[in-house]
Phi, psi and omega in degrees: 000319180300319179290325177296318176295316183298326181301323180285350180267349181289125180299127178093353179263099175269183183303318184292313179295319180301317179293324175297318180296313180295320179296324182284314186267342179081295180264125184299332179295330181291336180298319184284343179255001187288151175282156182302321182296323179288320178298324183294342180281347184276129179304132177091356181258116178246189185297318180297317181291323176300319178297318178296319180293323184278330188247347183294130180258090187244354186294325180296317179292323177296323178295320177299316182293323178299319178294320178298315180302313182292321184292321188254012175065038178276139177263111175276140178231108174279152189295346177266356181286151183292334181266003176295139184303123182299319182298319181287328179296336180277359178262124184304322183261018176298148183301144175286331181226134171244147174243125189236130173252117182116164182263029183296143175267103183284348175261042178298156183297324182225127182233123176248120172262139183234129177225163179172185184294155174274355180234064185286155171280167176298324178296319179298316178296320178296319179296316179300312181297318182293317179301312184290320179299314182290317179295320180296321180293325183269340183224081182294350177270016181282143169241130180253128182242136173206195189248009177061018179274176175296161172084229185298323181304302184290332174299316179296318179296314183295320179292325176298318178297317178296327183273353175081023175246149181293149180220143185238135174256118176270119189247161186256033183203178177286164183274018173270005181207168171234128179231128356288150184297337178299338183262016181300317180294322178297316180299317180297320179293324177298317179296317181292337187259022176090004175253217178161198179236143182227140175206160170258359186262142180284164177303147182091347179283126182274157180283073181272160190305315184294336181289332180292324176296319179294318181292333180299325180291333177288317176303318179291316185290333180284344193272152158274318181227135175250120180258126176255121180241103180063118177198141171280172185287343179251019181281158177296339179298326180290329175295317179294319179297319179297317178297316179298319178299317180291333175277004181066034173269158173284127177246129180230152182215147177270122183283168177205183180293140175301337181277350183271115181304321184279002176250352186297323180292317178297315179298321178299314180296321180292315181299327183265013176061024172279324182236149172270143179286128176229144179234356183204168176297325179298324177296319179295317178302318182294317179294317184279346185075030180262019182303139177280129181299129179274176185298325180296313181296320182295332182273354180295142179295140180250130178285121188260352178248152180288124188284335185221169172292133183229154171287170180299318180294317179297318181295321181296313180295316182298319181296319178295315180293330178299324180278322187266341182073309184214137182212154171279145188298325178297317178294322178295322177298318179294313183297319184270353181057048178233146174297154180302320180301318178291322177301313182298314182293322180289321177297326177299317177297317180293326178292322177294331175288342181086019182251349180226145177238131176279142183239160175300152176081031177056048179229166178211161177214158177288146179269000000 
């Protein structure tokens, strides 16, 4: 763990280079003992970075962080750990290390991320609360993710707590503080209620501007669906929506009047086909493929034997779908413990066999 923490302290080693290094050497400890010639073989590693790796004195700081983690019950998650979020692991620039406060299950079956303005209207807050209340009632396995900021973020967290589903705040600082401090009680309640706080930043890291952009990609990467509730065109919510779109997540937005300043960002995303227009929880379900199976579907006969010769991966996915009938791809990735890329290629084979059908909203169902 100390070496995993230290890797993130090396100047110039971002998530992509760090993953390349771990992939090449296997054991993170070997990176720090490697010869320059071996380091040079790793993609993205040049002479300046080799010097940082060979001469950087980061172990003392890593030891301090390890003590902080142990003292305050923080859960560190390295990107190779089994409990690291599968959805985030599929993002090339996903953090190599996450620090988690709380016993939250980040590989929940359904994950909704919510972003929006810090200055919402009363109508915006009502829309946010109504969406989460209805989705929570229909999908008790839902996890709600936001940024613990003023406005729509904290509105989403509070409504999740009222609705009895876990909620996670992804923060732009270390877990030795809560920002804004006004939300300290909300954060504590989130931890007690099966949710928590998540960050890639070590203790002592202040909530500086550049950190918010970095944390936005985590909010996007953790999601199956990203909901935008009120945003101007230059809001941070649009940065998060763009990241989610690039990660191939479903992005949805609530439209508003062109004259409404707080609707311009949502309308912009919809007009440019970055986000789908939604007006209700049912709309989000349809986009995400979270529809609740009706009695007719439940009564349909289910084929219980494998119809064709299948690979191990095909059989695994088919067996899960046989039981669930219909699933969102992110949830299927979690259940089968396969990367999204492998899920997609295997589903294509099953679709060609005629046993699986792909649905809108990154979902699939058994035929």
